[in-house]
GUMI-532117 format. One record per residue (C-alpha): residue number from 1; residue in three letters; chain; z, x negated, y. Coordinates in Angstrom, 3 decimals. Layout:
{nr NUM rest ALA kette A pz Z px X py Y} $
...
This chain:
{nr 1 rest MET kette A pz 35.405 px 51.970 py 62.871} $
{nr 2 rest SER kette A pz 37.199 px 52.520 py 66.201} $
{nr 3 rest ALA kette A pz 33.887 px 53.500 py 67.829} $
{nr 4 rest LEU kette A pz 33.187 px 55.927 py 65.002} $
{nr 5 rest THR kette A pz 36.694 px 57.385 py 65.263} $
{nr 6 rest ASN kette A pz 36.258 px 57.874 py 69.006} $
{nr 7 rest ALA kette A pz 32.880 px 59.539 py 68.502} $
{nr 8 rest ILE kette A pz 34.334 px 61.910 py 65.912} $
{nr 9 rest GLU kette A pz 37.161 px 62.747 py 68.321} $
{nr 10 rest ILE kette A pz 34.582 px 63.812 py 70.903} $
{nr 11 rest LEU kette A pz 32.631 px 65.901 py 68.399} $
{nr 12 rest ARG kette A pz 35.847 px 67.687 py 67.400} $
{nr 13 rest CYS kette A pz 36.209 px 68.902 py 70.990} $
{nr 14 rest PHE kette A pz 33.370 px 71.372 py 70.433} $
{nr 15 rest SER kette A pz 34.179 px 74.737 py 68.863} $
{nr 16 rest SER kette A pz 33.069 px 78.342 py 68.911} $
{nr 17 rest ALA kette A pz 35.363 px 78.805 py 71.918} $
{nr 18 rest ARG kette A pz 33.948 px 75.664 py 73.578} $
{nr 19 rest PRO kette A pz 30.252 px 75.508 py 72.622} $
{nr 20 rest ASP kette A pz 29.407 px 73.234 py 75.559} $
{nr 21 rest LEU kette A pz 31.471 px 70.795 py 77.606} $
{nr 22 rest SER kette A pz 31.159 px 68.912 py 80.857} $
{nr 23 rest PHE kette A pz 31.852 px 65.216 py 81.220} $
{nr 24 rest ALA kette A pz 35.192 px 66.090 py 82.850} $
{nr 25 rest ASP kette A pz 36.043 px 68.453 py 79.973} $
{nr 26 rest VAL kette A pz 35.562 px 65.700 py 77.423} $
{nr 27 rest MET kette A pz 37.692 px 63.281 py 79.431} $
{nr 28 rest ALA kette A pz 40.484 px 65.855 py 79.732} $
{nr 29 rest LEU kette A pz 40.391 px 66.814 py 76.044} $
{nr 30 rest THR kette A pz 40.307 px 63.270 py 74.707} $
{nr 31 rest GLY kette A pz 42.257 px 61.432 py 77.390} $
{nr 32 rest LYS kette A pz 39.725 px 58.595 py 77.280} $
{nr 33 rest PRO kette A pz 38.757 px 56.459 py 80.291} $
{nr 34 rest LYS kette A pz 35.664 px 57.355 py 82.284} $
{nr 35 rest SER kette A pz 33.688 px 54.276 py 81.220} $
{nr 36 rest SER kette A pz 34.236 px 54.674 py 77.467} $
{nr 37 rest THR kette A pz 33.662 px 58.450 py 77.644} $
{nr 38 rest SER kette A pz 30.358 px 57.881 py 79.412} $
{nr 39 rest ARG kette A pz 29.286 px 55.255 py 76.870} $
{nr 40 rest LEU kette A pz 30.209 px 57.417 py 73.871} $
{nr 41 rest LEU kette A pz 28.529 px 60.534 py 75.225} $
{nr 42 rest ARG kette A pz 25.372 px 58.581 py 75.943} $
{nr 43 rest SER kette A pz 25.334 px 57.121 py 72.413} $
{nr 44 rest LEU kette A pz 25.933 px 60.519 py 70.807} $
{nr 45 rest ARG kette A pz 23.153 px 62.023 py 72.915} $
{nr 46 rest ASP kette A pz 20.705 px 59.225 py 72.133} $
{nr 47 rest CYS kette A pz 21.219 px 59.555 py 68.359} $
{nr 48 rest GLY kette A pz 20.817 px 63.347 py 68.391} $
{nr 49 rest LEU kette A pz 24.410 px 64.369 py 67.680} $
{nr 50 rest LEU kette A pz 24.692 px 65.806 py 71.198} $
{nr 51 rest GLU kette A pz 22.251 px 67.324 py 73.679} $
{nr 52 rest GLN kette A pz 22.624 px 67.462 py 77.455} $
{nr 53 rest ASP kette A pz 21.396 px 70.336 py 79.546} $
{nr 54 rest PRO kette A pz 19.101 px 68.840 py 82.223} $
{nr 55 rest HIS kette A pz 20.299 px 71.349 py 84.849} $
{nr 56 rest THR kette A pz 24.030 px 71.813 py 84.233} $
{nr 57 rest ARG kette A pz 24.517 px 68.317 py 82.718} $
{nr 58 rest ARG kette A pz 26.834 px 69.904 py 80.138} $
{nr 59 rest TYR kette A pz 26.862 px 68.665 py 76.554} $
{nr 60 rest ARG kette A pz 26.417 px 70.685 py 73.401} $
{nr 61 rest PRO kette A pz 25.991 px 69.828 py 69.675} $
{nr 62 rest GLY kette A pz 22.538 px 68.397 py 69.030} $
{nr 63 rest LEU kette A pz 19.815 px 69.047 py 66.499} $
{nr 64 rest LEU kette A pz 21.164 px 66.444 py 64.091} $
{nr 65 rest THR kette A pz 24.511 px 68.245 py 63.832} $
{nr 66 rest PHE kette A pz 22.617 px 71.470 py 63.130} $
{nr 67 rest GLU kette A pz 20.603 px 69.801 py 60.378} $
{nr 68 rest LEU kette A pz 23.715 px 68.274 py 58.812} $
{nr 69 rest GLY kette A pz 25.486 px 71.636 py 59.002} $
{nr 70 rest ARG kette A pz 22.522 px 73.335 py 57.343} $
{nr 71 rest LEU kette A pz 22.625 px 70.802 py 54.505} $
{nr 72 rest HIS kette A pz 26.346 px 71.383 py 54.076} $
{nr 73 rest ARG kette A pz 25.912 px 75.158 py 53.995} $
{nr 74 rest ALA kette A pz 23.047 px 74.883 py 51.534} $
{nr 75 rest HIS kette A pz 25.168 px 72.638 py 49.317} $
{nr 76 rest ASP kette A pz 28.067 px 75.094 py 49.497} $
{nr 77 rest ASP kette A pz 25.676 px 77.939 py 48.771} $
{nr 78 rest LEU kette A pz 24.402 px 76.048 py 45.729} $
{nr 79 rest ILE kette A pz 27.946 px 75.617 py 44.429} $
{nr 80 rest SER kette A pz 28.935 px 79.210 py 45.201} $
{nr 81 rest MET kette A pz 25.801 px 80.532 py 43.514} $
{nr 82 rest ALA kette A pz 26.445 px 78.413 py 40.438} $
{nr 83 rest GLU kette A pz 30.099 px 79.459 py 40.350} $
{nr 84 rest ARG kette A pz 29.210 px 83.161 py 40.369} $
{nr 85 rest GLU kette A pz 26.894 px 82.719 py 37.407} $
{nr 86 rest LEU kette A pz 29.387 px 80.461 py 35.618} $
{nr 87 rest ARG kette A pz 32.132 px 83.085 py 35.958} $
{nr 88 rest GLU kette A pz 29.976 px 85.547 py 34.049} $
{nr 89 rest VAL kette A pz 29.289 px 83.015 py 31.297} $
{nr 90 rest CYS kette A pz 32.994 px 82.143 py 31.018} $
{nr 91 rest ALA kette A pz 33.927 px 85.829 py 30.922} $
{nr 92 rest ARG kette A pz 31.507 px 86.437 py 28.054} $
{nr 93 rest THR kette A pz 32.399 px 83.321 py 26.058} $
{nr 94 rest GLY kette A pz 36.093 px 83.005 py 26.896} $
{nr 95 rest HIS kette A pz 35.698 px 79.272 py 27.533} $
{nr 96 rest THR kette A pz 36.465 px 77.234 py 30.662} $
{nr 97 rest GLY kette A pz 33.710 px 76.148 py 33.031} $
{nr 98 rest TYR kette A pz 33.380 px 73.255 py 35.466} $
{nr 99 rest ILE kette A pz 31.185 px 72.303 py 38.390} $
{nr 100 rest ALA kette A pz 31.079 px 68.612 py 39.340} $
{nr 101 rest VAL kette A pz 29.102 px 66.097 py 41.377} $
{nr 102 rest LEU kette A pz 28.192 px 62.461 py 40.789} $
{nr 103 rest ASP kette A pz 29.915 px 59.673 py 42.684} $
{nr 104 rest GLY kette A pz 28.573 px 56.375 py 41.450} $
{nr 105 rest PHE kette A pz 29.031 px 56.359 py 37.676} $
{nr 106 rest GLU kette A pz 31.858 px 58.920 py 37.892} $
{nr 107 rest GLN kette A pz 31.833 px 62.661 py 38.184} $
{nr 108 rest VAL kette A pz 34.218 px 64.540 py 40.466} $
{nr 109 rest VAL kette A pz 35.296 px 68.087 py 39.560} $
{nr 110 rest LEU kette A pz 34.643 px 70.518 py 42.435} $
{nr 111 rest ARG kette A pz 35.311 px 73.924 py 40.906} $
{nr 112 rest ILE kette A pz 36.925 px 75.225 py 37.739} $
{nr 113 rest VAL kette A pz 36.501 px 78.647 py 36.157} $
{nr 114 rest PRO kette A pz 39.323 px 79.240 py 33.646} $
{nr 115 rest GLY kette A pz 38.423 px 80.938 py 30.383} $
{nr 116 rest SER kette A pz 40.329 px 83.730 py 28.686} $
{nr 117 rest ASN kette A pz 40.930 px 81.938 py 25.386} $
{nr 118 rest PRO kette A pz 44.601 px 81.084 py 24.759} $
{nr 119 rest LEU kette A pz 43.683 px 77.465 py 23.987} $
{nr 120 rest ARG kette A pz 42.115 px 75.846 py 27.031} $
{nr 121 rest VAL kette A pz 41.968 px 72.483 py 28.758} $
{nr 122 rest VAL kette A pz 41.994 px 72.379 py 32.533} $
{nr 123 rest ASN kette A pz 40.826 px 69.431 py 34.653} $
{nr 124 rest PRO kette A pz 41.906 px 70.107 py 38.255} $
{nr 125 rest PRO kette A pz 39.432 px 69.896 py 41.159} $
{nr 126 rest GLY kette A pz 39.204 px 66.352 py 42.465} $
{nr 127 rest GLN kette A pz 39.696 px 64.746 py 39.070} $
{nr 128 rest ARG kette A pz 37.395 px 61.809 py 38.376} $
{nr 129 rest THR kette A pz 35.952 px 61.033 py 34.950} $
{nr 130 rest PRO kette A pz 33.257 px 58.576 py 33.860} $
{nr 131 rest ALA kette A pz 30.069 px 60.636 py 33.908} $
{nr 132 rest LEU kette A pz 28.912 px 58.584 py 30.913} $
{nr 133 rest ALA kette A pz 31.456 px 60.421 py 28.746} $
{nr 134 rest THR kette A pz 30.872 px 64.069 py 29.749} $
{nr 135 rest SER kette A pz 28.119 px 66.559 py 29.042} $
{nr 136 rest ASN kette A pz 27.440 px 67.576 py 32.634} $
{nr 137 rest GLY kette A pz 27.860 px 63.982 py 33.823} $
{nr 138 rest ARG kette A pz 25.183 px 62.739 py 31.431} $
{nr 139 rest ALA kette A pz 22.999 px 65.718 py 32.341} $
{nr 140 rest MET kette A pz 23.138 px 64.652 py 35.990} $
{nr 141 rest LEU kette A pz 22.460 px 61.005 py 35.153} $
{nr 142 rest ALA kette A pz 19.454 px 62.078 py 33.067} $
{nr 143 rest ARG kette A pz 17.869 px 63.515 py 36.228} $
{nr 144 rest LEU kette A pz 17.865 px 60.054 py 37.847} $
{nr 145 rest THR kette A pz 15.381 px 57.252 py 37.293} $
{nr 146 rest ASP kette A pz 16.330 px 54.405 py 34.983} $
{nr 147 rest GLU kette A pz 16.647 px 52.130 py 38.037} $
{nr 148 rest ASP kette A pz 19.018 px 54.539 py 39.746} $
{nr 149 rest ILE kette A pz 21.153 px 54.768 py 36.602} $
{nr 150 rest ARG kette A pz 21.321 px 50.998 py 36.209} $
{nr 151 rest ALA kette A pz 22.397 px 50.672 py 39.843} $
{nr 152 rest ARG kette A pz 25.277 px 53.106 py 39.260} $
{nr 153 rest VAL kette A pz 26.645 px 51.713 py 36.010} $
{nr 154 rest PRO kette A pz 28.892 px 48.646 py 36.483} $
{nr 155 rest ALA kette A pz 27.584 px 45.311 py 35.206} $
{nr 156 rest THR kette A pz 30.711 px 45.147 py 33.043} $
{nr 157 rest TYR kette A pz 30.198 px 48.322 py 31.050} $
{nr 158 rest PRO kette A pz 33.327 px 50.501 py 31.108} $
{nr 159 rest LYS kette A pz 35.446 px 51.011 py 28.000} $
{nr 160 rest LEU kette A pz 34.817 px 54.549 py 26.741} $
{nr 161 rest PRO kette A pz 35.978 px 56.690 py 23.793} $
{nr 162 rest ARG kette A pz 34.251 px 55.858 py 20.500} $
{nr 163 rest ASN kette A pz 32.021 px 58.962 py 20.578} $
{nr 164 rest SER kette A pz 30.627 px 57.989 py 23.981} $
{nr 165 rest PRO kette A pz 27.801 px 55.487 py 24.532} $
{nr 166 rest GLN kette A pz 29.329 px 52.034 py 24.085} $
{nr 167 rest ASN kette A pz 26.760 px 50.072 py 26.084} $
{nr 168 rest PHE kette A pz 23.895 px 50.620 py 28.487} $
{nr 169 rest LYS kette A pz 21.286 px 50.752 py 25.709} $
{nr 170 rest GLN kette A pz 23.188 px 53.513 py 23.906} $
{nr 171 rest LEU kette A pz 23.627 px 55.358 py 27.187} $
{nr 172 rest MET kette A pz 19.888 px 55.349 py 27.861} $
{nr 173 rest LEU kette A pz 19.186 px 56.599 py 24.326} $
{nr 174 rest ARG kette A pz 21.509 px 59.563 py 24.962} $
{nr 175 rest LEU kette A pz 19.988 px 60.250 py 28.376} $
{nr 176 rest ASN kette A pz 16.456 px 60.158 py 26.992} $
{nr 177 rest GLU kette A pz 17.495 px 62.693 py 24.357} $
{nr 178 rest ILE kette A pz 18.742 px 64.973 py 27.134} $
{nr 179 rest ARG kette A pz 15.493 px 64.513 py 29.037} $
{nr 180 rest GLY kette A pz 13.531 px 65.470 py 25.945} $
{nr 181 rest THR kette A pz 15.611 px 68.389 py 24.678} $
{nr 182 rest GLY kette A pz 17.311 px 69.671 py 27.815} $
{nr 183 rest VAL kette A pz 20.580 px 69.796 py 25.848} $
{nr 184 rest SER kette A pz 23.632 px 67.736 py 26.802} $
{nr 185 rest GLU kette A pz 26.734 px 67.856 py 24.618} $
{nr 186 rest ALA kette A pz 29.994 px 65.927 py 24.308} $
{nr 187 rest ALA kette A pz 32.782 px 66.036 py 21.710} $
{nr 188 rest ASP kette A pz 36.043 px 64.094 py 21.495} $
{nr 189 rest GLU kette A pz 35.109 px 61.957 py 24.469} $
{nr 190 rest SER kette A pz 36.771 px 62.279 py 27.879} $
{nr 191 rest ILE kette A pz 39.530 px 64.388 py 26.269} $
{nr 192 rest GLU kette A pz 40.297 px 64.150 py 22.562} $
{nr 193 rest GLY kette A pz 39.733 px 67.405 py 20.698} $
{nr 194 rest VAL kette A pz 37.605 px 68.891 py 23.466} $
{nr 195 rest GLY kette A pz 33.864 px 69.484 py 23.392} $
{nr 196 rest SER kette A pz 31.509 px 70.649 py 26.087} $
{nr 197 rest GLN kette A pz 27.923 px 71.493 py 26.890} $
{nr 198 rest GLY kette A pz 26.384 px 71.084 py 30.298} $
{nr 199 rest PHE kette A pz 23.302 px 70.866 py 32.480} $
{nr 200 rest ALA kette A pz 22.358 px 69.593 py 35.937} $
{nr 201 rest LEU kette A pz 21.132 px 71.776 py 38.790} $
{nr 202 rest LYS kette A pz 19.279 px 70.352 py 41.781} $
{nr 203 rest SER kette A pz 18.382 px 72.205 py 44.968} $
{nr 204 rest GLY kette A pz 14.685 px 72.135 py 45.753} $
{nr 205 rest GLU kette A pz 15.485 px 72.382 py 49.487} $
{nr 206 rest THR kette A pz 18.212 px 69.783 py 49.961} $
{nr 207 rest GLY kette A pz 18.035 px 67.618 py 46.823} $
{nr 208 rest GLU kette A pz 21.759 px 68.188 py 46.245} $
{nr 209 rest MET kette A pz 22.685 px 67.985 py 42.560} $
{nr 210 rest ILE kette A pz 25.630 px 69.411 py 40.650} $
{nr 211 rest GLY kette A pz 26.628 px 69.370 py 36.999} $
{nr 212 rest ILE kette A pz 27.746 px 72.542 py 35.239} $
{nr 213 rest ALA kette A pz 29.592 px 72.577 py 31.927} $
{nr 214 rest VAL kette A pz 31.523 px 74.834 py 29.571} $
{nr 215 rest SER kette A pz 34.295 px 73.221 py 27.533} $
{nr 216 rest TYR kette A pz 36.054 px 74.324 py 24.357} $
{nr 217 rest SER kette A pz 38.270 px 73.125 py 21.546} $
{nr 218 rest VAL kette A pz 36.259 px 71.206 py 18.941} $
{nr 219 rest GLN kette A pz 38.511 px 72.337 py 16.082} $
{nr 220 rest ALA kette A pz 38.913 px 75.982 py 17.129} $
{nr 221 rest THR kette A pz 35.247 px 76.672 py 17.971} $
{nr 222 rest THR kette A pz 32.741 px 77.571 py 15.249} $
{nr 223 rest ALA kette A pz 29.146 px 76.415 py 15.098} $
{nr 224 rest ALA kette A pz 28.082 px 79.981 py 15.919} $
{nr 225 rest GLU kette A pz 30.239 px 79.985 py 19.056} $
{nr 226 rest ARG kette A pz 28.820 px 76.658 py 20.186} $
{nr 227 rest ALA kette A pz 25.297 px 77.969 py 19.615} $
{nr 228 rest ASN kette A pz 26.170 px 80.993 py 21.745} $
{nr 229 rest VAL kette A pz 27.432 px 78.733 py 24.538} $
{nr 230 rest ARG kette A pz 24.135 px 76.834 py 24.338} $
{nr 231 rest ARG kette A pz 22.149 px 80.077 py 24.720} $
{nr 232 rest GLU kette A pz 24.338 px 81.258 py 27.604} $
{nr 233 rest LEU kette A pz 23.959 px 77.975 py 29.477} $
{nr 234 rest ALA kette A pz 20.212 px 77.841 py 28.864} $
{nr 235 rest ALA kette A pz 19.800 px 81.333 py 30.315} $
{nr 236 rest MET kette A pz 22.064 px 80.458 py 33.235} $
{nr 237 rest ALA kette A pz 20.135 px 77.236 py 33.921} $
{nr 238 rest ALA kette A pz 16.791 px 79.042 py 33.871} $
{nr 239 rest LYS kette A pz 18.037 px 81.709 py 36.276} $
{nr 240 rest LEU kette A pz 19.611 px 79.251 py 38.703} $
{nr 241 rest ARG kette A pz 16.563 px 76.994 py 38.681} $
{nr 242 rest ARG kette A pz 14.369 px 79.906 py 39.722} $
{nr 243 rest MET kette A pz 16.830 px 80.864 py 42.459} $
{nr 244 rest THR kette A pz 17.248 px 77.342 py 43.873} $
{nr 245 rest GLY kette A pz 13.737 px 75.944 py 43.444} $
{nr 246 rest ASP kette A pz 15.117 px 73.254 py 41.131} $
{nr 247 rest THR kette A pz 12.892 px 70.178 py 40.942} $
{nr 248 rest LEU kette A pz 13.394 px 69.555 py 37.214} $
{nr 249 rest ASP kette A pz 9.667 px 69.350 py 36.388} $
{nr 250 rest GLN kette A pz 8.987 px 66.954 py 39.282} $
{nr 251 rest ASP kette A pz 11.980 px 64.813 py 38.354} $
{nr 252 rest THR kette A pz 10.845 px 64.638 py 34.743} $
{nr 253 rest ALA kette A pz 7.309 px 63.623 py 35.757} $
{nr 254 rest ARG kette A pz 8.704 px 61.029 py 38.195} $
{nr 255 rest ILE kette A pz 10.870 px 59.509 py 35.484} $
{nr 256 rest ARG kette A pz 8.016 px 59.407 py 32.989} $
{nr 257 rest THR kette A pz 5.689 px 57.669 py 35.415} $
{nr 258 rest GLY kette A pz 8.385 px 55.339 py 36.705} $
{nr 259 rest THR kette A pz 7.939 px 56.399 py 40.336} $
{nr 260 rest ARG kette A pz 10.863 px 56.925 py 42.720} $
């Protein structure tokens, strides 16, 4: 870890004001000895994180850093694009929206779009919840192969609310329903009295996947309102999938054939 920390310290020396650096610059900015600076720069160059001009011998960020930055920007663009569309849906329905990502068998909230309804439940960004017990979490899991899902779910199945899948077999039944219908719903699960509907969006360029959901009070929302949320999310999903080159059809075929 110390080698990684030292390498990161060198990479942080580069900025828009310092797009390239000499060996002496790096030594002065980091305060590291000549031998370790030379070794780290050579390693960073060899792995593609840095490039060295053959004439000036100055270092600059390499192709790998560009590729990683492009992936990050594309991921952020995916989230920003989804958030813009979600804001419109939340404005029309009055309900609260969420954007999350998978981390193992949990989902992590990245963005929240508050609704206008007086009664609302807010999960702050960064909050972790078992993806097995949320609509957008299960929608994301449904895009994975059965092997990938099994690898994420702990061998000792987690204790979940009674409306959630209580074992791996029940979970797979729910996920297969989502794969078949394209509809993912939850009610009285991660938060008692709260329901939600969600879907997963996957970038055709980067493979990044996010889960998008709209939540509402189970008691205070009519069947007609929930049907309207379903229509709004379906239209939003269709639009975003066209815009992002979503690989839903390929993922579905891959899952059906059992290929990775």
